[in-house]
C-alpha positions as CSV (number, residue, x, y, z in Angstrom):
1,M,0.0,0.0,0.0
2,L,1.3,3.4,-1.0
3,I,0.7,6.5,1.2
4,R,0.9,9.7,-0.7
5,A,0.1,13.3,0.2
6,I,-3.4,14.4,-0.9
7,L,-3.0,18.1,-1.8
8,P,-5.7,20.8,-2.0
9,P,-5.6,21.5,-5.8
10,L,-7.6,24.8,-5.6
11,F,-5.1,26.6,-3.5
12,F,-1.5,25.4,-4.0
13,S,0.7,25.0,-7.0
14,K,3.2,22.2,-7.2
15,N,6.1,24.7,-7.3
16,W,4.8,26.3,-4.1
17,L,4.5,22.9,-2.5
18,T,8.0,21.8,-3.6
19,L,9.4,25.0,-2.2
20,Q,7.7,24.5,1.1
21,A,8.8,20.9,1.3
22,Q,12.4,22.0,0.7
23,K,12.1,24.6,3.5
24,F,10.7,21.9,5.8
25,N,13.5,19.5,4.9
26,R,16.1,22.2,5.5
27,K,14.8,22.7,9.0
28,L,17.4,21.8,11.6
29,N,15.9,19.2,13.8
30,M,17.2,19.8,17.2
31,L,16.4,19.4,20.9
32,T,17.6,21.7,23.6
33,A,18.2,20.8,27.2
34,D,18.4,24.0,29.3
35,A,19.7,24.0,32.9
36,L,18.3,20.6,33.8
37,T,18.3,19.7,37.5
38,V,17.0,16.5,39.1
39,E,16.6,16.3,42.9
40,F,15.0,13.5,44.9
41,G,15.2,12.4,48.5
42,G,17.2,15.5,49.4
43,Q,19.9,14.6,47.0
44,T,20.8,16.1,43.6
45,L,21.4,13.6,40.9
46,F,22.7,16.3,38.5
47,S,22.3,20.1,38.2
48,D,22.4,22.8,35.6
49,V,22.9,20.4,32.7
50,S,22.6,22.1,29.3
51,F,23.3,20.9,25.8
52,V,21.9,20.9,22.2
53,I,21.1,17.9,20.0
54,N,21.5,18.7,16.3
55,E,20.4,16.9,13.2
56,K,22.8,14.0,12.4
57,D,24.2,14.0,16.0
58,R,24.7,10.4,17.2
59,I,25.4,10.7,20.9
60,A,26.4,8.1,23.5
61,L,25.3,8.9,27.0
62,M,28.0,7.5,29.3
63,G,28.7,7.3,33.0
64,K,28.7,4.8,35.9
65,N,25.5,3.1,36.9
66,G,23.4,5.5,39.1
67,A,24.9,8.6,37.6
68,G,21.6,9.5,36.0
69,K,21.9,8.5,32.4
70,S,18.4,6.7,32.1
71,T,16.8,9.6,34.1
72,L,18.3,12.1,31.7
73,L,17.1,10.1,28.7
74,K,13.5,10.0,30.1
75,I,13.6,13.7,30.5
76,L,14.6,14.2,26.9
77,A,11.8,11.8,25.9
78,G,9.3,13.8,27.9
79,V,8.2,10.9,30.2
80,R,9.8,12.5,33.2
81,E,9.9,16.1,34.4
82,P,13.1,17.7,35.7
83,S,13.1,19.4,39.1
84,K,14.3,22.5,37.3
85,G,15.1,23.5,33.7
86,K,13.3,22.6,30.5
87,I,13.4,20.7,27.2
88,S,12.5,22.5,24.0
89,Y,12.4,21.7,20.3
90,P,10.9,23.1,17.1
91,K,7.2,22.6,16.5
92,G,6.6,19.3,14.7
93,T,9.7,17.6,16.0
94,V,9.1,13.9,16.6
95,V,11.0,12.3,19.5
96,A,10.8,8.5,19.9
97,Y,12.0,6.7,23.0
98,L,12.8,3.0,23.6
99,P,13.1,2.2,27.3
100,Q,14.9,-0.8,28.8
101,H,11.7,-2.4,30.0
102,L,8.3,-2.6,28.3
103,L,5.0,-3.6,29.7
104,L,2.9,-4.5,26.7
105,E,-0.3,-6.5,26.5
106,D,-2.3,-6.6,23.3
107,H,-3.9,-9.1,20.9
108,R,-2.6,-7.8,17.6
109,T,-0.4,-9.8,15.2
110,V,3.2,-8.7,14.9
111,F,2.5,-7.1,11.5
112,E,-0.6,-5.3,12.8
113,E,1.2,-4.0,15.9
114,T,4.2,-2.8,13.8
115,A,1.8,-1.0,11.4
116,T,0.6,1.2,14.2
117,A,3.8,3.1,13.6
118,F,2.0,4.8,10.7
119,S,-1.2,5.6,12.6
120,A,-0.2,9.3,12.8
121,I,0.3,9.4,9.0
122,N,-3.0,7.7,8.4
123,E,-4.8,10.2,10.6
124,M,-3.0,13.1,8.8
125,E,-4.1,11.7,5.5
126,K,-7.8,11.3,6.7
127,R,-7.7,14.9,8.0
128,I,-6.4,16.3,4.7
129,E,-9.1,14.5,2.8
130,A,-11.8,15.8,5.2
131,I,-10.6,19.4,4.9
132,N,-10.4,19.2,1.1
133,Q,-13.9,17.9,1.0
134,E,-15.2,20.7,3.3
135,L,-13.3,23.4,1.3
136,S,-14.9,22.2,-2.0
137,E,-18.4,22.4,-0.5
138,R,-18.1,25.8,1.3
139,T,-18.6,29.2,-0.3
140,D,-17.8,31.5,2.6
141,Y,-14.3,32.3,1.2
142,E,-13.8,35.4,3.3
143,S,-14.8,34.0,6.6
144,D,-12.3,33.3,9.5
145,G,-13.3,29.7,9.6
146,Y,-12.5,29.2,5.9
147,M,-9.1,30.8,6.3
148,Q,-8.4,28.6,9.3
149,L,-9.1,25.5,7.2
150,I,-6.8,26.8,4.5
151,E,-4.0,27.4,7.1
152,E,-4.5,23.9,8.6
153,V,-4.5,22.1,5.3
154,S,-1.5,24.1,4.2
155,A,0.5,23.0,7.3
156,L,-0.6,19.4,7.1
157,S,0.1,19.2,3.4
158,E,3.6,20.7,3.9
159,Q,4.3,18.1,6.6
160,F,2.8,15.3,4.6
161,Y,4.5,16.2,1.4
162,S,7.9,16.0,3.1
163,I,7.1,12.3,3.8
164,E,6.9,11.7,0.1
165,E,5.8,8.1,-0.7
166,I,6.0,5.2,1.7
167,N,5.4,1.7,0.8
168,Y,4.7,0.8,4.3
169,D,4.0,-2.9,3.8
170,A,7.5,-3.3,2.3
171,D,9.1,-1.1,5.0
172,I,7.5,-3.1,7.8
173,E,8.7,-6.3,6.2
174,K,12.2,-5.0,5.7
175,T,12.5,-3.6,9.3
176,L,11.0,-6.7,11.0
177,M,13.3,-9.1,9.1
178,G,16.3,-6.8,9.7
179,L,15.5,-7.2,13.5
180,G,15.4,-11.0,13.2
181,F,11.8,-11.9,12.6
182,L,10.7,-14.4,10.0
183,R,7.9,-13.9,7.5
184,S,6.1,-16.7,9.3
185,D,6.2,-14.6,12.5
186,F,4.2,-11.7,10.9
187,Q,0.8,-13.2,11.6
188,R,1.5,-14.6,15.0
189,K,0.1,-12.8,18.1
190,T,2.5,-10.5,19.9
191,S,1.5,-12.3,23.1
192,E,3.3,-15.4,21.8
193,F,6.7,-13.7,22.0
194,S,9.1,-13.1,24.8
195,G,9.9,-9.8,26.3
196,G,13.0,-9.5,24.2
197,W,11.1,-10.1,20.9
198,R,8.4,-7.6,22.0
199,M,11.1,-5.1,22.6
200,R,12.1,-5.6,18.9
201,I,8.6,-4.9,17.8
202,E,8.7,-1.6,19.7
203,L,12.1,-0.8,18.2
204,A,10.7,-1.6,14.7
205,K,7.8,0.9,15.3
206,I,10.2,3.6,16.4
207,L,12.4,3.1,13.3
208,L,9.5,3.1,10.9
209,R,8.2,6.4,12.3
210,R,11.5,8.1,11.0
211,P,11.6,10.4,14.0
212,D,13.8,13.4,14.3
213,V,15.3,12.3,17.5
214,I,15.7,8.6,18.5
215,L,16.4,7.8,22.2
216,L,17.5,4.3,22.9
217,D,18.2,2.7,26.3
218,E,20.3,-0.5,26.0
219,P,18.8,-1.5,22.6
220,T,21.2,-4.4,22.0
221,N,20.4,-6.4,25.1
222,H,17.9,-8.6,23.3
223,L,19.4,-8.6,19.8
224,D,21.6,-11.1,18.1
225,I,24.8,-10.1,16.3
226,E,23.2,-9.9,12.8
227,S,20.3,-7.7,14.1
228,I,22.8,-5.4,15.9
229,Q,24.7,-5.0,12.7
230,W,21.5,-4.2,10.8
231,L,20.5,-1.7,13.5
232,E,24.0,0.0,13.3
233,D,23.6,0.4,9.5
234,F,20.1,1.9,9.9
235,L,21.2,4.4,12.6
236,V,24.3,5.5,10.7
237,N,22.7,5.7,7.2
238,T,19.0,6.5,7.8
239,A,18.4,8.0,11.2
240,K,18.5,11.7,12.0
241,A,19.6,12.4,15.6
242,V,20.3,9.5,17.9
243,V,21.0,9.4,21.7
244,V,21.9,6.0,23.0
245,I,22.7,4.4,26.4
246,S,24.6,1.1,25.8
247,H,27.3,-1.0,27.4
248,D,28.0,-2.6,24.0
249,R,31.4,-1.0,23.2
250,A,31.5,-2.1,19.5
251,F,27.9,-0.9,18.9
252,V,28.6,2.5,20.6
253,D,31.9,3.0,18.7
254,N,30.3,2.1,15.3
255,I,27.3,4.5,15.5
256,T,28.3,7.5,17.7
257,T,30.3,10.6,16.8
258,R,29.7,12.4,20.1
259,T,29.9,11.3,23.8
260,I,28.2,13.0,26.7
261,E,29.5,11.8,30.1
262,V,27.3,12.2,33.2
263,T,29.4,12.2,36.3
264,M,29.3,13.7,39.8
265,G,26.2,15.8,39.0
266,R,27.4,17.4,35.8
267,I,28.2,16.6,32.2
268,Y,31.2,16.6,29.9
269,D,30.5,16.9,26.1
270,Y,33.1,15.3,23.7
271,K,33.0,15.5,19.9
272,A,34.3,11.9,19.8
273,N,33.2,8.3,19.8
274,Y,33.6,6.1,22.9
275,S,37.2,4.9,22.3
276,H,38.5,8.4,21.6
277,Y,36.4,9.8,24.5
278,L,38.3,7.4,26.9
279,E,41.6,8.9,25.8
280,L,40.3,12.5,26.3
281,R,38.7,11.6,29.6
282,K,42.0,10.2,30.9
283,D,43.7,13.5,29.9
284,R,41.0,15.5,31.5
285,R,41.3,13.6,34.8
286,A,45.0,14.0,34.8
287,Q,44.6,17.7,34.4
288,Q,42.0,17.8,37.2
289,Q,44.3,15.9,39.5
290,K,47.1,18.3,38.8
291,Q,44.9,21.3,39.5
292,F,43.5,19.6,42.6
293,D,47.0,18.9,44.0
294,E,48.1,22.4,43.3
295,Q,45.1,23.8,45.1
296,Q,45.5,21.5,48.1
297,K,49.2,22.6,48.3
298,M,48.1,26.2,48.2
299,I,45.4,25.6,50.9
300,A,47.9,23.9,53.2
301,E,50.5,26.7,52.8
302,T,47.8,29.3,53.5
303,K,46.6,27.5,56.6
304,E,50.2,27.2,57.8
305,F,50.6,31.0,57.3
306,I,47.4,31.7,59.2
307,E,48.4,29.5,62.1
308,R,51.9,30.9,62.3
309,F,50.9,34.6,62.2
310,K,47.3,34.7,63.6
311,G,48.6,36.3,66.9
312,T,51.0,38.7,65.2
313,Y,49.8,42.3,65.1
314,S,51.9,43.3,62.1
315,K,50.4,40.4,60.0
316,T,46.7,40.8,61.1
317,L,45.5,42.2,57.8
318,Q,47.3,39.5,55.8
319,V,45.9,36.8,58.0
320,Q,42.4,38.1,57.7
321,S,42.7,38.4,54.0
322,R,43.8,34.8,53.7
323,V,41.0,33.5,56.0
324,K,38.4,35.3,53.7
325,M,40.1,33.9,50.6
326,L,39.8,30.3,52.0
327,E,36.1,30.9,52.9
328,K,35.3,32.0,49.4
329,L,37.5,29.4,47.7
330,E,35.7,26.8,45.5
331,I,37.3,23.5,46.1
332,L,38.1,21.6,42.9
333,E,36.9,18.1,42.5
334,V,38.5,15.1,40.7
335,D,36.1,12.8,38.8
336,E,35.7,9.4,40.3
337,E,38.5,7.1,39.3
338,D,37.8,4.1,37.1
339,T,39.0,1.0,39.0
340,S,39.0,-1.2,36.0
341,A,42.6,-2.1,36.9
342,L,41.2,-4.5,39.4
343,R,42.2,-8.0,38.4
344,L,40.2,-11.1,39.3
345,R,41.0,-14.7,38.8
346,F,39.0,-17.9,38.8
347,P,40.2,-20.6,41.2
348,P,42.5,-23.1,39.6
349,S,40.5,-25.6,37.5
350,P,40.5,-29.3,38.4
351,R,42.0,-31.2,35.5
352,S,39.4,-32.7,33.1
353,G,39.7,-35.2,30.3
354,S,41.0,-34.1,26.9
355,Y,37.5,-33.6,25.4
356,P,35.1,-32.1,28.0
357,V,32.2,-32.1,25.4
358,I,31.6,-34.6,22.6
359,A,28.4,-34.3,20.5
360,E,27.5,-37.0,18.0
361,G,24.4,-36.5,15.8
362,V,22.7,-34.3,18.4
363,G,19.3,-33.0,17.4
364,K,16.3,-31.3,19.1
365,T,12.7,-30.8,18.0
366,Y,10.0,-28.8,19.9
367,G,6.7,-30.3,18.8
368,D,6.7,-30.1,15.0
369,R,9.4,-27.5,14.9
370,P,13.0,-28.8,14.4
371,I,15.6,-26.6,16.1
372,F,18.7,-28.3,14.8
373,S,19.7,-31.9,13.8
374,N,22.8,-34.0,13.4
375,A,25.1,-31.7,15.3
376,S,28.5,-33.3,15.8
377,F,31.6,-31.6,17.3
378,M,34.3,-32.0,20.0
379,I,35.4,-29.3,22.3
380,E,39.0,-29.8,23.6
381,R,40.2,-29.1,27.1
382,G,41.2,-25.4,27.3
383,D,39.2,-24.3,24.3
384,K,37.3,-21.0,24.5
385,V,34.4,-21.1,22.1
386,A,31.3,-18.9,21.3
387,F,27.8,-20.1,20.3
388,V,26.4,-17.5,17.9
389,G,23.4,-17.1,15.6
390,K,20.0,-15.6,15.5
391,N,17.7,-15.9,18.5
392,G,15.6,-19.1,18.4
393,E,18.2,-21.1,16.4
394,G,19.2,-23.3,19.3
395,K,22.1,-21.8,21.2
396,S,20.5,-21.9,24.6
397,T,18.9,-25.3,23.7
398,M,22.3,-26.8,23.1
399,V,23.6,-25.4,26.4
400,K,20.7,-27.1,28.2
401,I,21.5,-30.3,26.4
402,I,25.1,-30.1,27.6
403,M,23.7,-29.5,31.1
404,N,21.6,-32.6,30.8
405,E,18.4,-30.6,31.2
406,L,16.7,-31.6,27.9
407,K,15.9,-34.9,26.1
408,H,17.4,-35.0,22.6
409,D,18.3,-37.1,19.6
410,G,21.9,-38.4,19.2
411,E,24.5,-38.6,21.9
412,L,26.2,-35.9,24.0
413,K,29.0,-37.0,26.3
414,L,30.9,-35.1,28.9
415,G,34.6,-36.0,29.4
416,H,36.3,-37.4,32.5
417,N,36.0,-35.3,35.7
418,V,34.1,-32.4,34.1
419,K,32.8,-29.9,36.7
420,I,30.4,-27.4,35.2
421,G,30.0,-23.8,36.2
422,Y,26.8,-22.4,34.6
423,F,25.5,-18.9,34.3
424,A,22.2,-17.8,32.7
425,Q,19.8,-15.1,33.4
426,N,17.6,-17.4,35.6
427,Q,20.6,-18.1,37.9
428,A,19.6,-15.0,39.7
429,S,16.4,-16.7,40.9
430,L,18.4,-19.4,42.7
431,L,20.0,-17.0,45.2
432,D,19.0,-17.1,48.9
433,E,16.8,-14.1,49.3
434,N,17.4,-13.8,53.1
435,L,21.1,-13.3,52.8
436,T,22.8,-10.0,52.3
437,V,25.0,-9.4,49.2
438,F,28.2,-9.7,51.4
439,Q,27.0,-12.9,53.1
440,T,26.2,-14.5,49.7
441,I,29.8,-14.0,48.6
442,D,31.4,-14.6,52.0
443,D,29.7,-18.0,52.2
444,V,31.5,-19.3,49.0
445,A,34.8,-17.3,49.0
446,E,37.9,-19.3,49.9
447,G,41.5,-18.6,50.2
448,D,43.2,-15.2,49.4
449,I,40.1,-13.8,47.6
450,R,38.4,-13.5,51.1
451,T,40.6,-10.4,51.6
452,K,39.4,-8.8,48.4
453,I,35.6,-9.4,48.8
454,K,34.9,-5.7,49.2
455,D,36.9,-4.9,46.1
456,L,35.2,-7.7,44.2
457,L,31.7,-6.4,45.2
458,G,32.8,-2.8,44.3
459,A,33.8,-3.9,40.8
460,F,30.4,-5.3,40.3
461,M,28.7,-2.2,41.6
462,F,28.0,-3.4,45.1
463,G,30.3,-1.0,46.9
464,G,29.6,0.7,50.2
465,D,26.2,0.2,51.9
466,N,25.0,-1.8,48.8
467,S,26.9,-4.8,50.1
468,F,24.5,-5.0,53.1
469,K,21.3,-5.1,51.1
470,K,19.2,-8.3,51.3
471,V,19.1,-10.3,48.1
472,K,15.2,-10.0,48.2
473,V,15.3,-6.2,47.6
474,L,17.7,-6.4,44.6
475,S,16.6,-5.7,41.1
476,G,16.8,-8.3,38.4
477,G,20.0,-6.8,37.0
478,E,21.6,-6.6,40.5
479,R,20.8,-10.3,41.2
480,T,22.3,-11.2,37.8
481,R,25.5,-9.4,38.8
482,L,25.6,-11.2,42.2
483,A,25.1,-14.6,40.6
484,M,28.1,-13.8,38.3
485,I,30.3,-13.0,41.3
486,K,29.4,-16.4,42.9
487,L,30.4,-18.1,39.7
488,L,33.8,-16.3,39.8
489,L,34.5,-18.1,43.1
490,E,33.6,-21.7,42.3
491,P,36.4,-24.2,41.3
492,V,35.2,-25.6,37.9
493,N,36.8,-26.7,34.7
494,L,34.0,-26.1,32.2
495,L,32.3,-22.7,32.3
496,I,29.1,-22.2,30.3
497,L,27.9,-18.6,30.2
498,D,24.6,-17.7,28.5
499,E,24.5,-13.9,27.7
500,P,26.7,-12.9,30.7
501,T,27.1,-9.3,29.8
502,N,23.5,-8.0,29.5
503,H,23.5,-6.2,32.9
504,L,27.2,-5.3,33.2
505,D,28.7,-2.0,32.5
506,M,31.8,-1.7,30.3
507,R,34.2,-1.5,33.3
508,T,32.8,-4.7,34.8
509,K,32.7,-6.5,31.5
510,D,36.5,-5.7,31.1
511,I,37.1,-7.2,34.6
512,L,35.1,-10.3,33.8
513,K,36.7,-10.7,30.3
514,Q,40.2,-10.5,31.8
515,A,39.3,-13.2,34.4
516,L,37.9,-15.4,31.6
517,Q,41.1,-14.9,29.5
518,D,43.1,-16.1,32.5
519,F,40.8,-19.0,33.2
520,D,42.7,-22.3,32.7
521,G,39.6,-24.4,32.0
522,T,37.2,-24.8,29.0
523,L,34.8,-22.0,28.2
524,I,31.5,-22.0,26.2
525,V,29.9,-18.5,25.9
526,V,26.6,-17.5,24.3
527,S,26.9,-13.8,23.5
528,H,26.1,-11.1,21.0
529,D,28.7,-8.7,22.4
530,R,31.4,-8.6,19.8
531,D,33.9,-6.5,21.8
532,F,33.5,-9.0,24.8
533,L,34.2,-12.0,22.5
534,D,37.1,-10.3,20.7
535,G,40.3,-11.6,22.1
536,L,38.5,-14.1,24.4
537,I,37.3,-16.9,22.1
538,T,39.2,-18.6,19.3
539,R,36.5,-20.7,17.7
540,V,32.8,-20.0,16.7
541,Y,29.9,-22.5,16.5
542,E,27.2,-21.0,14.3
543,F,23.6,-22.0,14.9
544,G,21.2,-21.4,12.0
545,G,19.1,-23.2,9.4
546,G,18.8,-26.3,11.6
547,K,22.5,-26.8,11.6
548,V,25.5,-26.3,13.9
549,I,28.5,-25.2,11.9
550,P,32.0,-24.9,13.4
551,H,34.3,-22.0,12.3
552,L,38.0,-21.9,13.2
553,E,38.1,-18.1,13.2
554,D,37.7,-15.7,16.1
555,I,34.6,-13.5,16.2
556,Y,35.7,-10.8,13.8
557,G,37.2,-13.4,11.5
558,Y,33.9,-15.2,11.5
559,L,31.9,-12.0,10.9
560,E,34.1,-11.1,8.0
561,K,33.7,-14.5,6.5
562,K,29.9,-14.3,6.8
563,K,30.0,-10.8,5.2
564,M,31.9,-12.2,2.2
565,E,29.5,-15.2,2.0
566,N,26.5,-12.9,2.0
567,F,28.1,-10.6,-0.6
568,N,28.9,-13.5,-2.9
569,Y,25.4,-14.8,-2.5
C-alpha cells in the first residue's frame, strides 16, 4: 500500500509545495536541554545540565550506573519532568523513546502492531481528505473559519508532502526481518513472543516512524549479532539524531560521533566516539588531578601562614585576607576514578579429560518444529568457544542439552572429571533471598580472595552500603551481577555462560573478560557482544538453518567470513 500526500488543488501550486517541502527538509531538527536539574530524597542527581542535540548527531550517554543516564534520557523523551530547567524543540519535531523495559499487552499480530507506527500518518491523510472535502463544499471564502481551514490544510500538506511516498508494507517487512523476525512470524500474536522479541517490535515501530530524535536505552540487550549490525547500519545511514545508552562498546563505537558523560552531577561533552572519549577523559582527569593537587598545596600553605601569624599584630590584615580567601575558595573536584585495573582470577581448575564435550548427531525438536539436527563436534580441554546465531536457532537449547536438562536425539557425552559452572539469566532466581550481598559471597569465598571481597563487590557495583542489602530487595540486574560474582569463586573446569554481559557496564565487562582470559579451564559462551568476544574466544559455532557449523576463526574473522558469503550470495 502506498501512502501519498493528498494536496488541495484549488489553493496550492506544485512549485509552491515543492518550495515549502524543501524549506521543511532544511529545518534543523534539534532538541535543547536547558539548565536541567534532578533532585529527589534531598539529594541532587545532576544540576544545571545544558546541551543541544542537532540533526545528524549520534550521541552516546556514558557514566557509571546510578549517575543519572536513564533519568536524563527519560527527561529528553518527555516521560519525566526535571526538578528545574526545561526541554525545548521546534514545532513538529518527533521524539521517539525506547526504554529498557516494556509492559505490553495486546492481541494484535506482529505485523498489525508494527503497522501502528503509521497511525499518525494515516490520521493526517484522513484529516487532509476531510478538509479538502469541506473546502470544496463551502462558499464563505472570506470567513475566518474558511481561512483557518486553509492554514490547517497548508500546514498538514507541507508536513505530509515532506514524507513523500511510503510503501509501508515493504518497509514493515524489511524492518522486521532486519531485526530478526521471519515472515512466518508476521501473523503470530505478539502475546506469543518473549519480552526480548516484543522489545524488537517496539524498536521496529520507532524506526518506521522516521523520528527526528531517537532515544535508545540498551537497545542491543535482546538482539543477536546480525540484528545489531542491521541496527547499526540503519542508525548510521538513515536516522537523523540519535541518543543511546549502551554497554556494548562495539555498537557505541560504530554508531556514535559524540559522547556526553554524566558524572558527579554534571556533564562533559566530547565530539568523539567512545574509544576516543576514553583517551580524552584520561587526559581530563590527569589535568583535574594536577589542579586539585596544586590547590591543596596552596590551601595547606595558606593555613600554615594563618596558624603561624594569627597572633602577630603586624600580620593581622594579611591573616584576615587569607581567611576570607579560603572561605570563598571553590574546592576543585576530581572525577571518580575508574577502578578497571582490578584483576580477578578464577580458582585453579581441576583437570578434566582431553575432550570435555563430545556431540555425535545431536538434534532437538519442539513439537513439529525442528531446532537443529545431526550436530557433531568436539570441544577440547582449554578451548574457549562462542555459540552465535539468530535468536531461536538453538544456542541456549544446546547449552541445556550439555547441562543434561533436555531430552534430545543423538549422543552428547561429557569428558572425565568435568565440573560445570553455569551462568544464565535465571541463575539469579536461585540465590538465597534472606542473605545480604556480602553474606552471599562470603559463604562461597575461599583462600586469598576473602581479603578482596569488598573490592570484588565494588567492581560489580555493590560497593559501600549496597553490600549489606538483602538479596530479596535487589533488582533483576543486580541479582544477575551477584550470581556472576558467585560463579567467579567456584572451582570448575567447564564454564558455560549464556548472555553474561546484558546487565554489566563496560568496566565490569572488562574485569570479567580478563578473568575469563586467565581461566585455565574450558569456556563456552553464548553472547552477542562482539567486543566482549574479541580476544576471548578462538572458535565459533554458528547456529542457523537447523545446523550447527564450526568455524575456526575468532569472532571478527567469522563475521568477515559471513559478510563475504552474503556478498557472494
